[in-house]
MIPALUM-756196 format. One record per residue (C-alpha): residue in one letter; x, y, z. Coordinates in pm, whole numbers, plus 50000, padded with zeros to 5 digits. Layout:
<rs>
AXYZ;...
</rs>
This chain:
<rs>
M203195355768393;A202595368968740;G204135402868813;G202885412569153;A200045435569271;A199045467269109;P201275495169174;P200135515769497;V199435552069460;G202005577069578;A205655567569635;G205525537769421;R204205555469111;L206915583569164;C209395555369177;Y208215545368819;V208295582068688;R211995588768781;G213165553468765;V214545531869018;R218295528369096;I218915492869062;L222155475169182;I222145438469043;V224345413569230;T224995379769056;P227495352369025;W226445348268663;F227605371968402;P229755368068098;T233505369668108;T236235363567839;A236555328567991;L232995323667997;P231145345667739;H227865328767743;S227605327268119;G224555343568275;V223085354667959;F219775356168107;V221025381168368;V222565402868098;R219075402567920;D217315413768238;A219835440168297;V219385455667947;A215725454467959;L215495471068290;S218125497968187;G215565511167940;R213585523268248;H215855524568525;S219445533168630;V221155497768661;R224655486168760;V226025451668816;I228295437669065;H229485403468911;L230675381069205;V232915361868990;S234655328569036;P238495337269059;Q239305307868808;H236925325268561;L238125360968599;G240985357668348;P242205391168179;D238955409268229;P239115443168402;R237565448268742;S235445475968607;A233985475468249;R230795482768069;V228895453467922;R225955462467680;D226495496867793;I225845487068157;P228485494968426;V229945462168583;T232165458868867;R233725423768909;V234555411669241;P236375378869268;M234465356269509;S234855316669567;R231775301569690;A233795278569914;N235775308670084;P233835326970351;L236495353370358;H235495360269994;W231805364370105;L232785389270357;R234815410970102;A231765407669849;A229455420970137;R231545450170183;T231855458969828;V228015454169774;R227135474970094;A229225504269984;A227655502969637;A224155500669776;R224435533669933;A223415547669601;A220605523269521;D216985521469575;V216895481969512;V219605456269552;H218605428269304;T220455396669376;Q220355368969103;A221045330969162;I221295316469493;S225155315569539;G224755354269542;L223025351469856;L226065337870035;P227525371370122;F224285380870293;A223605351770506;L223905370070820;A223085406670734;R221045422970455;P223145438570161;S221825472870259;R220265489670546;T218285513370339;A217795497769988;A214835471969925;W216165436769844;V214635417869553;H216105382369463;T215635360369139;E216005324069142;H216895300768862;W218455269269061;S217445239068888;A218535217469192;L215645230769381;T213125212269157;T215335181369037;P217965175469304;G218735142769134;T220685162968878;L223265172269153;P226085147169263;R225035127169565;W227435143169785;A226025176669718;R222255169369777;P222355173570156;F223275209870114;I220275219369919;R218035224470221;P220395246070432;I221205267170120;S217845272270024;R216905287070352;L218895318570230;L215885323370018;A213815335870314;R216005365270373;P215155390470072;D212075412970076;V210635394969755;V211925366369552;T210885358869200;A211105325369039;V211325320568670;C208465295868676;E205735282168905;R207565249468889;L210445266469093;A208215290369303;A206725260069475;P209975249169663;I210855284069722;R207485290469896;A208485259870117;V211225278970293;R209735314070323;T206595332070433;G207415363770249;P206375372769876;V207195349469603;R206465363169240;V206685344368907;I208475364868616;G209965345968314;C213155351568142;V213475377667861;V213125364667526;A213915389267238;A211265390066949;P212795377666617;A213435401566338;G211325381566122;L210065343966093;V211145317565843;D208405293565758;L208405256565855;A209725230765605;P206965209765460;Q206545173365604;P207125145865494;G210715155165384;P214055159465545;L213435166765917;A216035191866070;L216045188666472;V217745213566675;G219085211967023;V220715241067242;G222345237667560;A225535224367718;L226555188467632;V226005176367969;P223835146068105;R221205169868241;K220375182667896;G220025150167717;P222255152467422;L222885114767403;M219075108467424;A218695131767133;V221185112366934;R219395080767000;T216065095866911;V217535105566573;A218535069466521;E215105058066618;L213475081366380;V215855070266103;D214985033166166;R211355043066138;G211975058865768;V212355094565883;D214925114065711;A216105130366045;R219185151166123;L220185168666430;T222185200666499;W223245206166862;V224245240666968;G226495241467275;D229785223167400;G230495202367711;P232115171967848;Q229815148367632;R230985160567311;A233155132067228;D230495106567364;A227955122367142;V230185115766841;A230975080866938;L227405071467001;A226115087866670;R228875066966470;D228075034966684;L224235038266579;G225005045866229;V223785083566222;G227265100166243;E226735119765929;R223525129966054;L224835148966372;T226235183066353;L227955198266674;T228425237466638;G229965242566970;S228755274367161;L227365301966938;D226325338266998;D222835347866976;A222885354766606;G224265320566558;V221575304566762;R218755321666597;A220185309166255;R220045273466370;L216505277166506;D215445291366173;A216945263766003;A215205237666191;R211745222166183;L211515212666560;M213565216666857;L214425185267055;I215755187567408;P215545157967628;T216215175667952;L216505157968272;G215885190568482;D215215225568368;N213215256568510;F212025282268253;C214335268467995;T214915300067776;V215825280167461;V212135264267439;A210665298967472;E213245310367193;A212315282266972;L208585290367010;S209235326766937;H210975316966619;G207835295566532;R209375260066597;P207595234766781;V209175216867068;V209685182667239;S211305181967572;G211675160967869;I209005166268133;E211035179368417;T210825214568303;G208975246768358;A208545252267992;S205385233367994;E203715262568179;Y203885285067859;T203995258067574;A200495252067413;P199745215367383;A199455219166990;V203085228766959;G204925210067217;A205215175067391;F206905169167732;V208185131467749;A208035113868077;D209585079567953;Q213225085267891;T213465062767591;P214365069067240;G211055052267119;A208955077067339;Y210665107967227;A210395095366845;D206745091366915;A206585128067061;V208515141766757;Q205945123666509;A203025136066710;V203965171066732;L204945171666344;A201505159866295;S199685183666522;T201645212866353;S201365200065986;K198775228565894;M200405254566116;S202865283466001;A205615296266196;A203525326966288;D200855303366406;V203255286566629;A204805318666750;A201395334566832;T200835305267097;L203655323767304;G202655358167230;D204695386367378;Q204695379867743;F208695374667761;W209495403067551;P211955425167723;A209525455967777;N207025432467944;V209645414868176;A211035448668260;G207455461568347;A206645431068562;Y209995437768759;T208945475268769;R205725468668944;I207735448369209;Y210245474569255;E207525501169301;D205705479669568;V208935470769765;V210185506369746;G206895519569853;G206895496170159;A204145473470042;L206085442270014;R208675449170286;P208615433970638;A208635454870954;P212115462071090;G213455432371261;G210945410271060;T211775377470900;H210465356470588;A211595323970735;K209575294470776;
</rs>
């Protein structure tokens, strides 16, 4: 995991000692209407708050604001919610004014997600604070997952990534298209993955095969392919069952498909769960199956590995960058047979491994303190001036 250059002597190190005042600006953060939105941003904010002073401005879609107060604390972090529609430039201007006022008391403005850059298309979020941006957008790496009408907008929107002083991507897969639109620094820092309290050992094989998938029930995550894979495994004599954590528009389709394929009783759809619920489903499984058509870091794969669960995934993901070959397979051929082959191959390669052995392949690189440390090194460099352009400079290509 890349975290930038070593911190410079002098001002940068003083920033580390006293902490940096960070203003996170993000369109993704939990609300009552969407309690699981932006979990990755929350985890970053909590990790950083152990070293620094952190505040959040949530540029929340008006339809998702609901009864939530405009000012609140989330995980003990102060949050200001500013209604902003991505389709309304007047909302962008209002958001920009709010951020600039708040940024007077910040050393770093840290924007998250590309729509969080819309208010700053013409001017920086602060005249004095450094500007760091973290990107997650899967459309930059798999544009085919967007509707056809939306794809022509990817290129002009991606040019906004040229504006911040430093951009971090959650994997090298995503860093490549970002580097294509900017000349300034691009660093890779993965998402926060909390260390499990303990490891539950893997169920012996052969025997009942408990598979788990985590993600929205949408085409990009591949829940229907997961159901077809279970049916293929059953046809091969494997006593396979699938638990899928998450909800979405393909819920009824998944239930109907499982019934039609004769595996209805082998499918459990839990709906959305909190972190404790996800951890419990991971611990109960032998292997994660997520036939994604397009992901970047894919936090759920890292979480599965940290719990000692091997993984079978679609190939269009950045998770292959941190998954050891012995504990994971990434499938290019989007067919049930190919996924079933991969499941059986990974079961064979991990047959003599314990949960601790699987988890050790991931290590602690994404634990909160290490991710916060990687961001801290970037903050030190950018506040100290090592990663900032000269006045009037640009990072555009």
